[in-house]
C-alpha positions as CSV (number, residue, x, y, z in Angstrom):
1,M,-11.3,-38.7,-7.5
2,N,-11.3,-35.7,-10.6
3,A,-12.3,-33.3,-8.0
4,I,-9.7,-34.5,-5.4
5,A,-7.3,-34.5,-9.0
6,L,-8.3,-30.9,-9.8
7,L,-8.3,-29.2,-6.9
8,G,-3.7,-30.4,-5.7
9,R,-3.5,-29.7,-9.8
10,R,-4.5,-25.5,-8.7
11,V,-2.6,-26.2,-4.9
12,L,1.1,-27.6,-7.1
13,E,-0.4,-24.1,-9.6
14,R,-0.2,-22.7,-6.6
15,I,2.9,-23.3,-4.8
16,Q,5.3,-22.7,-8.4
17,G,3.5,-19.4,-9.0
18,I,4.7,-18.0,-5.2
19,G,8.4,-19.6,-6.2
20,V,8.4,-17.4,-10.0
21,A,6.9,-14.6,-8.2
22,T,9.8,-15.1,-5.4
23,Q,12.6,-16.1,-8.0
24,M,11.5,-12.7,-9.3
25,L,11.8,-10.7,-6.2
26,L,15.0,-11.6,-5.6
27,R,16.6,-11.1,-9.2
28,V,14.4,-7.6,-9.1
29,L,16.4,-6.5,-5.3
30,F,19.9,-8.2,-5.9
31,S,20.3,-6.9,-9.0
32,M,22.5,-3.8,-9.3
33,P,21.4,-0.7,-10.8
34,T,22.6,1.9,-13.6
35,I,22.0,5.1,-14.6
36,L,19.3,4.7,-16.6
37,G,17.6,3.0,-13.9
38,V,17.2,5.7,-11.9
39,K,16.5,7.8,-14.2
40,L,13.6,5.4,-14.9
41,F,13.2,5.1,-11.3
42,I,12.8,8.8,-10.7
43,Y,9.5,8.9,-13.2
44,Q,8.2,5.7,-12.0
45,M,8.2,7.9,-8.7
46,Y,6.1,10.2,-10.1
47,R,3.8,7.3,-12.0
48,V,3.3,5.8,-9.0
49,G,3.5,8.1,-6.1
50,V,2.6,11.9,-7.8
51,L,-0.3,10.8,-9.1
52,S,-1.8,8.7,-5.7
53,F,-1.2,12.2,-3.8
54,L,-4.5,13.6,-4.8
55,I,-7.0,10.4,-3.9
56,I,-4.6,9.5,-0.7
57,A,-4.7,13.9,-0.1
58,V,-9.1,13.2,0.7
59,S,-9.3,10.3,1.6
60,G,-6.8,11.1,4.3
61,L,-9.6,13.9,5.1
62,F,-12.6,12.5,4.8
63,I,-11.8,10.0,7.0
64,G,-9.9,12.4,9.8
65,A,-13.1,13.9,9.8
66,V,-15.8,11.2,10.1
67,L,-13.1,9.8,13.0
68,G,-13.0,13.2,14.9
69,L,-17.1,13.5,14.7
70,Q,-17.5,9.8,15.7
71,M,-14.6,9.8,18.3
72,Y,-16.0,13.5,20.2
73,N,-19.6,11.8,19.8
74,I,-18.4,8.8,22.1
75,L,-16.1,10.4,24.0
76,V,-18.5,13.4,25.0
77,T,-21.0,11.0,26.1
78,F,-17.7,9.9,29.3
79,G,-16.6,13.4,29.1
80,S,-13.1,13.0,28.3
81,E,-13.4,15.1,24.0
82,A,-9.9,16.1,26.1
83,M,-8.4,12.6,24.5
84,L,-10.2,13.4,20.5
85,G,-6.8,14.0,19.4
86,A,-5.3,11.2,21.3
87,A,-8.2,8.7,20.2
88,V,-7.9,10.2,16.3
89,A,-4.1,10.3,15.9
90,L,-3.4,6.7,17.6
91,T,-5.9,4.9,15.5
92,L,-4.4,6.9,12.0
93,L,-1.2,5.6,13.4
94,R,-1.5,2.7,14.7
95,E,-4.3,1.3,11.6
96,L,-5.6,3.6,9.3
97,A,-3.1,5.0,7.7
98,P,-1.3,2.1,6.5
99,V,-3.9,0.6,5.5
100,V,-6.5,2.3,4.0
101,A,-3.6,4.0,1.6
102,A,-2.1,0.3,0.9
103,L,-6.0,-0.3,-0.5
104,L,-6.2,2.5,-2.6
105,F,-2.4,2.3,-3.2
106,A,-3.4,-1.4,-4.7
107,G,-6.0,-0.3,-6.5
108,R,-4.6,2.6,-8.3
109,A,-1.6,2.4,-8.6
110,G,-1.0,-1.7,-8.6
111,S,-3.6,-1.9,-11.3
112,A,-2.0,1.0,-13.4
113,L,1.3,-1.1,-13.0
114,T,-0.3,-5.0,-14.3
115,A,-2.1,-3.2,-16.6
116,E,0.9,-1.1,-18.2
117,I,3.3,-4.8,-17.9
118,G,0.9,-7.1,-19.1
119,L,0.4,-4.4,-22.5
120,M,3.6,-4.6,-23.1
121,K,4.1,-8.3,-23.3
122,A,1.4,-8.3,-25.0
123,T,2.9,-6.1,-27.4
124,E,6.2,-8.9,-27.8
125,Q,7.7,-5.3,-26.3
126,L,9.1,-8.0,-23.0
127,S,10.1,-10.2,-25.5
128,S,11.6,-8.0,-28.3
129,M,13.9,-6.5,-25.3
130,E,15.1,-9.9,-24.2
131,M,16.4,-10.6,-28.1
132,I,18.8,-7.6,-28.1
133,G,20.1,-8.2,-25.2
134,V,17.9,-6.0,-22.5
135,D,17.2,-7.5,-19.8
136,P,13.1,-6.5,-19.1
137,L,12.8,-7.0,-15.4
138,K,16.0,-4.5,-14.6
139,R,14.2,-2.4,-17.3
140,V,10.2,-2.6,-17.4
141,V,10.2,-4.3,-13.2
142,S,12.4,-2.9,-11.1
143,P,12.1,0.8,-11.3
144,R,8.0,-0.2,-10.6
145,L,9.0,-1.8,-7.9
146,W,11.5,0.3,-5.8
147,A,9.0,3.0,-6.8
148,G,6.1,1.1,-5.3
149,I,8.1,0.3,-2.2
150,I,9.4,4.2,-1.7
151,S,6.4,6.2,-2.5
152,L,3.6,4.4,0.3
153,P,5.1,4.9,3.2
154,M,5.7,8.9,2.4
155,L,2.1,8.0,1.0
156,S,0.6,6.7,4.3
157,V,2.4,9.9,6.5
158,I,1.0,12.0,4.1
159,F,-2.2,10.4,4.7
160,A,-2.1,9.9,8.1
161,A,-1.0,14.3,8.8
162,I,-4.5,15.1,7.3
163,G,-6.3,12.7,8.9
164,I,-5.2,14.2,11.5
165,M,-6.3,17.9,9.8
166,G,-9.8,16.6,9.5
167,G,-10.5,15.1,12.1
168,K,-8.9,19.2,14.1
169,M,-11.2,20.2,11.3
170,V,-14.7,18.1,12.4
171,G,-14.1,18.7,16.9
172,V,-12.4,21.4,16.9
173,D,-13.2,23.6,14.5
174,F,-17.1,22.4,13.8
175,L,-18.4,21.3,17.4
176,G,-16.1,22.9,19.9
177,A,-13.4,20.8,21.5
178,D,-10.7,22.5,23.2
179,E,-7.6,23.0,19.7
180,G,-4.9,22.7,22.9
181,S,-6.4,20.0,24.0
182,Y,-6.5,18.8,21.0
183,W,-3.2,19.3,20.2
184,S,-1.7,18.0,24.0
185,G,-3.5,15.1,23.5
186,I,-1.1,14.1,20.4
187,M,2.3,15.1,22.2
188,S,1.8,13.4,25.0
189,S,-0.3,9.4,23.8
190,T,2.0,8.9,20.4
191,Q,5.7,7.6,20.3
192,F,7.6,7.8,17.3
193,Y,9.1,4.8,17.3
194,K,5.7,2.7,18.5
195,D,3.6,4.5,16.8
196,V,5.2,6.5,13.5
197,L,8.0,4.2,12.3
198,N,6.3,0.9,14.0
199,G,3.2,1.3,12.9
200,T,2.7,3.7,9.8
201,I,6.3,3.4,8.4
202,I,7.6,-0.6,8.7
203,K,4.0,-1.5,8.4
204,S,3.9,0.6,5.2
205,L,6.7,-1.0,4.1
206,V,5.8,-4.2,4.1
207,F,2.1,-3.4,2.0
208,A,4.5,-1.4,-0.2
209,L,6.8,-4.8,-1.3
210,I,3.1,-7.4,-1.1
211,C,1.3,-4.3,-3.1
212,T,4.1,-3.8,-5.7
213,W,5.4,-7.5,-5.8
214,I,2.2,-8.3,-6.8
215,A,1.2,-6.4,-9.1
216,V,4.4,-6.6,-11.3
217,Y,4.2,-10.4,-11.3
218,Q,0.2,-10.3,-11.6
219,G,1.7,-7.8,-15.2
220,Y,4.8,-10.1,-16.3
221,A,2.6,-13.3,-15.5
222,C,-0.5,-12.1,-17.2
223,E,-2.1,-14.3,-20.6
224,P,-1.2,-12.1,-23.4
225,T,-4.7,-11.2,-24.3
226,S,-6.9,-8.4,-23.3
227,E,-9.0,-11.4,-21.7
228,G,-5.7,-12.0,-19.7
229,I,-4.8,-8.4,-19.0
230,A,-8.2,-7.6,-17.0
231,T,-7.6,-11.1,-15.2
232,S,-4.3,-10.4,-13.9
233,T,-6.2,-6.7,-13.1
234,T,-8.5,-8.0,-10.9
235,R,-6.3,-10.4,-8.9
236,T,-4.0,-7.6,-8.6
237,V,-6.1,-6.1,-6.5
238,V,-7.9,-8.4,-5.2
239,Y,-4.7,-10.9,-3.8
240,S,-3.0,-7.1,-2.5
241,S,-6.3,-5.9,-0.9
242,L,-6.9,-10.2,0.6
243,C,-3.0,-10.4,1.8
244,V,-2.8,-5.7,3.2
245,L,-5.7,-7.3,5.7
246,G,-4.1,-10.5,6.8
247,F,-0.4,-9.3,7.2
248,D,-2.2,-6.1,9.5
249,F,-3.1,-8.6,11.6
250,V,-0.4,-10.5,12.0
251,L,2.4,-7.2,12.2
252,T,-0.2,-5.6,14.5
253,A,0.1,-8.4,16.6
254,V,4.0,-8.6,17.2
255,M,3.9,-4.7,17.1
256,F,0.9,-3.4,19.7
257,G,0.0,-7.2,21.1
258,G,2.9,-8.6,23.3
259,V,3.0,-11.4,20.8
């Protein structure tokens, strides 16, 4: 009976946490922006987006190169190496670019957001803002949330573009596939609405909202101790990764699976 009671309490705590997080999200999304908020948003765009560019670009290059190598070795067996560009582009645009970029974003930017907000809570900066009449949700959480939502789709598009170049570098320049067939395969097989808009941008918007929402909430609701900050940072990466993979299946089934 004690185990059942403990399980029930944990479930209720999780449901309560989701409710509090949803309330916080709605307050942030529907709050009126200010001039100071715009300046903070631009600064957070730099910290969240620009500083994540390097890991996104390098990862995209290597993943595209691996795709070019693997796809060429598979397609040449069937005499279909002319489809190399289509295979690399569709794999990146529909799946790998939004998913891998979101996972990297959660590990790099999401954990930093949680640790930063958690440290502000531990040093009583958030409570000090409330005492002087400043809403910490508008001053601290809102710029970071919007910066994450805007940054990740752009990073995903960059990931896909660099990945396609990496696939071309290996498949065409190193392995000898025809360059014209590579680019014509991409142009003939990809559609902006279906593959770029749905596959990359919309998926990335959903992942960006989820990852940034989890990150700012975990920081805002963490225990104001060093151990609490560490625990919340770990939760951010774990929860974000699981949600990205789970929602990727749902979105793929809706967009491409005929569900």
